C-alpha positions in Angstrom: 117.9 -198.5 73.7 119.7 -199.4 76.7 123.2 -198.2 77.7 123.8 -200.3 80.8 122.4 -203.7 82.2 119.0 -203.0 83.9 119.5 -203.5 87.8 116.3 -203.8 88.1 115.4 -206.8 85.7 114.7 -210.5 86.9 117.9 -211.6 85.7 120.1 -209.2 87.1 118.7 -209.7 91.1 119.0 -213.4 90.3 122.8 -213.2 89.7 123.5 -210.3 92.4 121.7 -213.1 95.0 123.1 -216.0 93.9 126.6 -214.8 93.4 127.4 -215.0 97.2 125.6 -218.5 97.7 127.9 -219.5 94.8 130.9 -218.4 95.9 130.3 -219.7 99.5 129.9 -222.8 97.9 132.9 -222.8 96.2 134.7 -221.8 100.0 132.6 -224.5 101.4 134.2 -227.4 99.0 137.6 -225.9 99.2 137.4 -226.0 103.1 136.1 -229.5 103.7 138.8 -230.8 100.7 141.6 -228.9 102.3 140.9 -230.0 105.7 140.2 -233.7 105.3 143.4 -234.8 106.4 143.6 -232.3 109.2 139.8 -233.5 110.7 141.4 -237.2 110.8 144.3 -236.9 112.9 146.7 -240.0 113.4 146.1 -242.3 116.0 147.7 -241.1 119.7 148.2 -243.2 122.5 147.4 -241.3 126.4 147.2 -243.8 128.8 145.1 -241.4 130.5 142.7 -240.7 127.7 142.5 -244.2 125.4 139.6 -242.0 123.4 142.1 -239.0 122.8 142.1 -239.5 118.8 138.1 -239.3 118.3 138.0 -236.0 120.9 140.7 -234.6 118.5 138.5 -235.1 115.5 135.2 -234.2 117.0 137.1 -230.9 117.9 138.6 -230.1 114.6 135.3 -231.1 112.5 133.5 -228.8 115.2 135.8 -225.9 114.1 135.6 -226.9 110.3 131.6 -226.7 110.8 131.7 -223.4 112.8 133.3 -221.8 109.7 131.1 -223.0 107.4 128.3 -221.8 109.3 130.0 -218.3 109.3 130.4 -218.6 105.4 126.8 -219.2 105.0 125.9 -216.1 107.3 128.1 -213.8 105.0 126.6 -215.1 101.9 123.0 -214.4 103.1 124.3 -211.0 104.4 125.6 -210.1 101.4 122.4 -211.6 99.4 119.8 -210.0 101.5 120.2 -206.0 100.3 119.3 -207.6 97.0 116.1 -209.5 97.9 114.0 -207.0 96.6 109.8 -207.6 95.8 108.7 -204.2 95.0 106.8 -203.3 91.4 110.3 -201.5 90.8 112.3 -204.6 90.5 111.4 -207.3 87.5 109.9 -207.1 84.2 107.7 -204.4 83.4 105.4 -207.0 81.2 105.0 -209.2 84.3 103.5 -206.3 86.4 100.1 -205.7 84.8 98.0 -206.7 81.2 100.7 -206.0 78.2 97.5 -205.7 75.4 96.7 -201.9 76.1 95.7 -199.1 74.1 96.0 -195.2 74.7 92.8 -193.6 73.3 93.3 -189.5 74.4 90.3 -188.2 75.8 88.5 -185.1 74.3 89.6 -183.0 77.7 92.1 -183.0 79.8 91.4 -180.9 83.4 91.1 -177.3 81.7 92.5 -178.3 78.4 91.2 -179.6 75.2 92.3 -182.4 72.8 93.4 -180.2 69.5 91.9 -181.5 66.0 91.7 -180.2 62.2 94.2 -179.0 60.2 96.3 -177.2 63.2 96.9 -180.5 64.7 97.6 -182.3 61.4 100.2 -179.7 61.0 102.0 -180.0 64.0 102.0 -183.9 63.8 103.9 -183.9 60.4 106.4 -181.3 62.0 107.4 -183.5 64.8 107.0 -186.6 63.0 111.1 -187.1 62.3 111.9 -186.3 65.9 110.2 -189.3 67.6 110.6 -193.5 66.9 107.6 -194.3 64.2 105.1 -196.1 67.1 104.8 -193.5 69.0 101.6 -191.6 68.6 101.7 -187.7 69.4 98.3 -185.4 70.3 98.4 -181.8 71.8 96.0 -180.2 74.1 95.1 -176.2 74.3 92.9 -173.9 76.1 89.3 -172.8 75.1 90.7 -169.1 74.6 93.5 -170.0 72.6 92.7 -173.3 70.4 95.7 -173.0 68.0 98.0 -173.0 70.3 99.3 -175.8 71.8 100.1 -176.2 75.6 100.5 -179.9 76.1 102.1 -182.3 73.9 101.5 -186.1 75.0 103.4 -189.0 73.4 102.6 -192.3 74.1 103.3 -195.8 72.4 102.2 -199.3 73.2 103.8 -202.7 73.4 100.6 -204.0 71.3 101.4 -201.6 68.2 105.4 -201.8 68.6 107.2 -205.2 68.8 110.5 -203.9 69.9 109.1 -201.8 72.8 106.9 -205.6 73.7 110.2 -206.8 74.1 111.8 -204.0 76.1 109.1 -204.4 78.4 109.5 -208.0 78.8 113.3 -207.7 79.4 113.5 -204.5 81.6 111.5 -203.0 84.6 109.3 -200.1 84.1 111.9 -198.3 86.1 114.7 -198.3 83.5 112.0 -197.6 80.5 111.1 -194.5 82.4 114.8 -193.4 83.4 115.3 -193.7 79.7 112.7 -191.9 78.6 113.9 -189.3 80.9 117.5 -189.4 79.6 117.1 -189.2 76.2 114.9 -186.1 76.9 118.1 -184.7 79.2 116.0 -184.0 81.7 118.8 -184.5 85.1 116.6 -183.7 88.0 113.5 -185.8 87.8 111.8 -187.1 90.4 109.2 -190.0 91.5 105.7 -189.2 91.5 102.6 -191.4 92.0 101.6 -193.1 89.2 97.9 -193.0 89.9 95.6 -195.9 89.6 97.4 -196.9 86.1 100.5 -198.1 88.0 104.0 -198.4 86.7 106.8 -195.6 87.1 106.7 -191.8 86.7 109.2 -189.3 86.7 108.6 -185.6 86.3 111.4 -182.7 85.7 112.7 -180.4 83.1 115.7 -179.0 81.2 116.2 -176.2 79.4 113.2 -175.7 77.7 110.5 -178.1 78.3 108.8 -179.8 81.5 108.4 -183.4 81.1 106.6 -185.8 83.0 106.7 -189.7 81.8 105.5 -192.9 82.7 106.0 -196.5 81.8 104.2 -199.3 82.6 103.2 -203.0 81.6 102.2 -202.4 78.5 102.8 -198.3 77.6 105.1 -195.6 77.7 104.5 -191.9 77.1 104.5 -188.7 78.5 103.5 -185.0 78.7 105.6 -182.2 77.3 104.9 -178.0 78.2 107.1 -175.2 77.4 108.6 -174.0 80.1 107.0 -170.0 79.3 103.1 -172.0 79.7 103.5 -171.1 83.4 102.5 -175.0 84.4 104.8 -176.5 87.2 106.2 -179.9 88.2 103.4 -181.0 90.4 100.2 -179.5 87.6 102.3 -182.2 85.2 102.5 -184.7 87.2 98.5 -184.6 88.4 97.6 -184.0 84.3 99.4 -187.2 84.0 97.4 -189.1 86.3 94.3 -188.2 84.9 95.2 -188.4 81.1 96.6 -192.0 81.7 93.1 -192.9 83.8 91.3 -191.7 81.2 93.7 -192.9 77.9 94.7 -196.5 79.0 92.4 -199.5 78.4 
């Protein structure tokens, strides 16, 4: 699913941190090896200073030690920006429960869950557009019960082995970014995920408004046609409410 290395994964971050120190270690070994003879000068005889050879050796060793310290400090400075510890980094599955289910609530704000033949027909129409493990439901208004206003799709690592593997290997941030990219949403912004945690981004493409989430055990999103009049802030709030009620 992913076209590039997950820059928020544990492995990537470890590599970014360790690489400068590996290079520094190599540089230190080369430095000490190549200066071995230089640091041990041939005996010199100075009548006024019988310890001249020892002093020269200590001075040269001091300079090499300073060079070693400079290399270590430089390696630390290079590694420091990659020592991340926020929830944006590391395996998504490591951040919380993985055996989650998604049970859509019957109401979501001012909207009602669609059931019956109309809901079944809508599911049939989009069955081939989403991966087989994705579940889809629709919400509508009381005044127009047969006209969907919100489409909610979701998947869980409990039901989908491939998703379970992805959430173990990749970060929630990368999984969430991939969902938005798949929907061709290029202006997505990060929103508060609410009590369910994980990562949430919301944005729009030419036809739809999408708010997608990813966490330790689930992924999904709320879709609405631009003609419904729902704005980004509203769909972000609805996403929070849906996840708080649906994820168990």
